[in-house]
C-alpha positions as CSV (number, residue, x, y, z in Angstrom):
1,M,26.2,-17.3,-22.6
2,R,23.2,-17.6,-19.9
3,K,22.5,-14.4,-18.3
4,A,20.0,-13.7,-15.2
5,I,18.9,-10.6,-13.3
6,F,17.7,-11.0,-9.7
7,W,15.0,-8.3,-9.0
8,D,14.0,-7.2,-5.5
9,F,10.4,-6.1,-5.2
10,D,9.2,-3.4,-2.6
11,G,11.1,-0.1,-3.6
12,T,12.3,-1.7,-6.7
13,L,9.6,-3.0,-8.9
14,T,7.1,-0.9,-6.7
15,F,7.4,2.5,-5.2
16,G,7.8,0.9,-1.8
17,E,4.4,1.2,-0.5
18,P,2.9,0.1,1.6
19,S,5.4,0.0,4.1
20,W,5.0,-1.8,7.5
21,R,4.3,1.4,9.3
22,S,1.5,2.0,6.3
23,C,0.2,-1.2,7.0
24,L,-0.1,-0.8,10.7
25,M,-1.8,2.4,10.3
26,M,-4.3,1.2,7.9
27,A,-5.0,-1.9,10.1
28,L,-5.7,0.3,13.1
29,G,-8.1,2.3,11.1
30,N,-10.2,5.1,12.7
31,A,-8.6,4.4,16.0
32,A,-5.3,5.8,14.8
33,P,-6.5,9.2,15.5
34,E,-8.1,8.4,18.7
35,Y,-4.9,7.2,20.2
36,E,-2.9,9.6,18.3
37,I,-0.8,6.9,16.5
38,T,1.1,8.3,13.6
39,P,3.8,6.6,11.1
40,E,6.4,8.3,13.0
41,K,5.6,7.3,16.2
42,L,5.5,3.6,15.1
43,A,8.6,3.7,13.1
44,P,11.1,3.0,15.8
45,F,9.2,-0.1,16.8
46,L,9.7,-1.6,13.5
47,K,13.5,-1.3,13.0
48,H,14.2,-4.6,14.8
49,G,12.6,-8.0,15.3
50,F,11.7,-8.8,11.6
51,P,13.4,-12.0,10.2
52,W,15.7,-9.7,8.0
53,H,16.8,-7.4,10.8
54,P,20.3,-8.2,12.6
55,D,18.3,-9.2,15.8
56,G,15.5,-11.0,14.0
57,N,15.2,-15.0,13.4
58,P,15.5,-15.5,9.5
59,T,14.4,-19.0,9.7
60,L,11.0,-18.3,10.4
61,T,8.7,-19.1,7.6
62,G,4.7,-19.9,7.3
63,R,2.9,-19.5,10.2
64,A,5.6,-18.9,12.4
65,F,6.4,-15.8,10.6
66,W,3.4,-14.1,11.0
67,E,3.1,-15.0,14.6
68,E,6.4,-13.5,15.3
69,L,5.1,-10.0,13.5
70,F,1.7,-10.2,15.0
71,S,3.4,-10.1,18.4
72,L,5.8,-7.3,17.2
73,F,3.1,-5.3,16.0
74,A,0.8,-5.5,19.0
75,L,3.8,-4.7,21.3
76,A,4.2,-1.5,19.1
77,Y,0.7,-0.5,19.6
78,E,0.6,-1.1,23.2
79,A,3.5,0.8,23.7
80,L,1.9,3.7,22.3
81,G,-1.5,3.5,24.3
82,V,-3.5,1.1,22.3
83,P,-5.7,-1.2,24.7
84,A,-4.3,-4.9,24.3
85,P,-7.4,-6.5,22.8
86,L,-7.8,-3.7,20.2
87,A,-3.7,-4.1,19.5
88,A,-3.9,-7.9,19.0
89,A,-6.9,-7.6,16.4
90,A,-5.1,-4.8,14.6
91,A,-1.7,-6.7,14.6
92,R,-3.6,-9.6,12.8
93,R,-5.4,-7.3,10.3
94,A,-1.9,-5.7,9.4
95,R,-1.3,-9.0,7.4
96,E,-4.6,-8.6,5.3
97,V,-3.4,-4.9,4.6
98,A,-0.1,-6.4,3.4
99,M,-1.6,-8.9,0.9
100,D,-4.1,-6.7,-0.4
101,P,-2.8,-5.9,-4.1
102,K,-4.7,-2.6,-4.1
103,N,-2.2,-1.4,-2.0
104,Y,0.8,-1.5,-4.2
105,R,1.9,0.9,-6.9
106,V,4.0,-1.1,-9.7
107,R,6.5,1.3,-11.3
108,P,5.0,2.2,-14.6
109,D,8.2,1.3,-16.6
110,A,8.4,-2.1,-14.7
111,A,6.7,-4.2,-17.3
112,A,8.4,-2.6,-20.1
113,T,11.8,-3.0,-18.6
114,L,11.6,-6.7,-17.8
115,A,10.5,-7.4,-21.2
116,V,13.3,-5.7,-22.9
117,C,15.6,-7.5,-20.5
118,A,14.0,-10.7,-21.6
119,Y,14.6,-9.7,-25.2
120,K,18.2,-8.9,-24.5
121,G,18.6,-12.5,-23.4
122,Y,18.2,-12.2,-19.8
123,R,16.2,-14.5,-17.8
124,N,14.3,-12.5,-15.0
125,Y,14.1,-13.9,-11.2
126,I,12.8,-12.2,-7.9
127,L,14.9,-12.4,-5.1
128,T,13.0,-10.7,-2.0
129,N,12.8,-10.6,1.8
130,N,8.9,-10.9,2.1
131,F,6.0,-12.7,3.9
132,P,5.4,-16.4,2.8
133,E,2.6,-16.1,0.5
134,W,4.0,-13.1,-1.4
135,E,3.8,-15.0,-4.5
136,S,0.1,-14.8,-4.7
137,L,0.4,-10.9,-4.3
138,F,2.7,-10.8,-6.9
139,V,0.6,-12.8,-9.6
140,Q,-2.3,-10.6,-8.9
141,L,-0.1,-7.7,-9.5
142,G,0.5,-8.9,-13.2
143,L,4.2,-9.2,-13.1
144,G,4.2,-13.1,-12.8
145,Q,4.4,-13.5,-16.6
146,F,8.1,-11.9,-16.7
147,F,9.8,-14.2,-14.2
148,S,11.5,-17.6,-14.6
149,G,11.5,-18.1,-10.7
150,I,11.1,-16.9,-6.9
151,V,13.5,-17.1,-3.9
152,N,11.6,-15.5,-1.3
153,S,13.1,-15.3,2.4
154,G,9.8,-16.3,3.8
155,V,9.6,-19.4,2.1
156,V,13.3,-20.4,2.2
157,G,13.9,-19.2,5.6
158,I,17.0,-17.2,4.7
159,C,17.4,-13.5,4.3
160,K,19.3,-11.0,2.1
161,P,22.2,-10.0,2.6
162,D,23.0,-13.5,3.8
163,V,25.1,-15.0,1.2
164,R,23.4,-18.2,1.5
165,I,20.2,-16.9,0.0
166,F,22.3,-15.9,-3.0
167,R,23.7,-19.4,-3.5
168,K,20.4,-20.6,-3.5
169,A,19.3,-18.1,-6.1
170,E,22.0,-19.3,-8.1
171,R,20.8,-22.9,-8.0
172,V,17.4,-21.7,-8.9
173,A,18.7,-20.1,-12.0
174,A,20.8,-23.2,-12.8
175,F,24.1,-21.2,-12.3
176,P,24.2,-18.6,-15.0
177,S,27.3,-17.3,-16.4
178,L,26.1,-13.4,-15.6
179,I,24.0,-12.5,-12.9
180,W,22.7,-9.2,-11.9
181,M,21.2,-8.3,-8.6
182,V,18.8,-5.1,-9.0
183,G,17.7,-3.6,-5.8
184,D,17.1,-0.5,-3.8
185,N,18.3,-1.5,-0.5
186,P,22.2,-1.0,-0.2
187,V,22.9,-3.5,2.3
188,A,20.5,-6.2,1.5
189,D,20.7,-5.9,-2.3
190,I,23.9,-4.2,-3.1
191,Q,26.1,-5.3,-0.5
192,G,24.5,-8.8,-0.4
193,G,25.0,-9.1,-4.2
194,K,28.5,-8.0,-4.0
195,N,29.5,-10.3,-1.5
196,A,28.1,-13.0,-3.5
197,G,30.3,-12.2,-6.6
198,W,27.3,-10.9,-8.4
199,H,27.0,-7.6,-10.5
200,T,24.9,-4.9,-8.8
201,A,22.6,-2.3,-9.8
202,H,21.2,0.5,-7.4
203,I,17.6,1.6,-8.0
204,A,18.1,4.9,-5.8
205,K,16.3,8.2,-5.2
206,P,17.9,11.3,-6.6
207,G,20.7,12.6,-4.2
208,A,21.1,9.3,-2.2
209,P,24.7,8.5,-1.0
210,S,26.6,6.0,-3.2
211,S,25.8,2.2,-2.5
212,G,28.9,1.0,-4.1
213,A,27.0,-0.6,-6.8
214,E,28.2,-0.8,-10.4
215,I,25.3,1.0,-11.9
216,T,23.1,3.6,-10.0
217,V,20.0,4.7,-11.8
218,N,16.7,6.6,-10.7
219,S,14.5,4.7,-12.7
220,L,14.1,1.0,-13.9
221,S,14.0,2.0,-17.6
222,E,17.5,3.8,-17.2
223,L,19.1,0.4,-16.6
224,L,18.5,-0.8,-20.2
225,K,21.6,1.5,-21.3
226,Y,24.0,-0.8,-19.2
227,L,22.6,-4.2,-19.6
């Protein structure tokens, strides 16, 4: 029986940093305290407008993806009092921050868990809502060797939880008999996977409300008891 696991990236294989708030703070640099910009102040502006948000355009890929985000970031800065020229420049620097592997922390049990899953007969794949060039970052983080394929919303123009991206993932994996979706997002990963008819595993923080996943664990290594 052919078996596959599709893994989310941010918050699943990593600890979820840098968040987009963190990227915007780092991109603004020393000007952040000057204009009293904080992650908390930025947060409301980053809850909409991304391709994977309900009001976003999921079809955006390549340059169009980034131009949409640059506009969103600049507007957020300006709304908080940052002058337009500085806001525009910092908005574009956020891309460099997001693509810098030094800003990511891979979970310490990620490599071992992926290796054991492969030993158990699973093929590992990535299914992520992310920026178009994300795969190059992923390779730099040293995880590429564990995966047979990647489905990235920023490349295919469809975002989780849309069932169509799960169907595309099934084709990439050549329609395995058993498929798991492992992720930290209750909607994009868990509900999306359930809607596609997949098995689901939620990497949750302690005390998080139930997502309805078949498996809920607090670490990647805990999954190995169930797979």
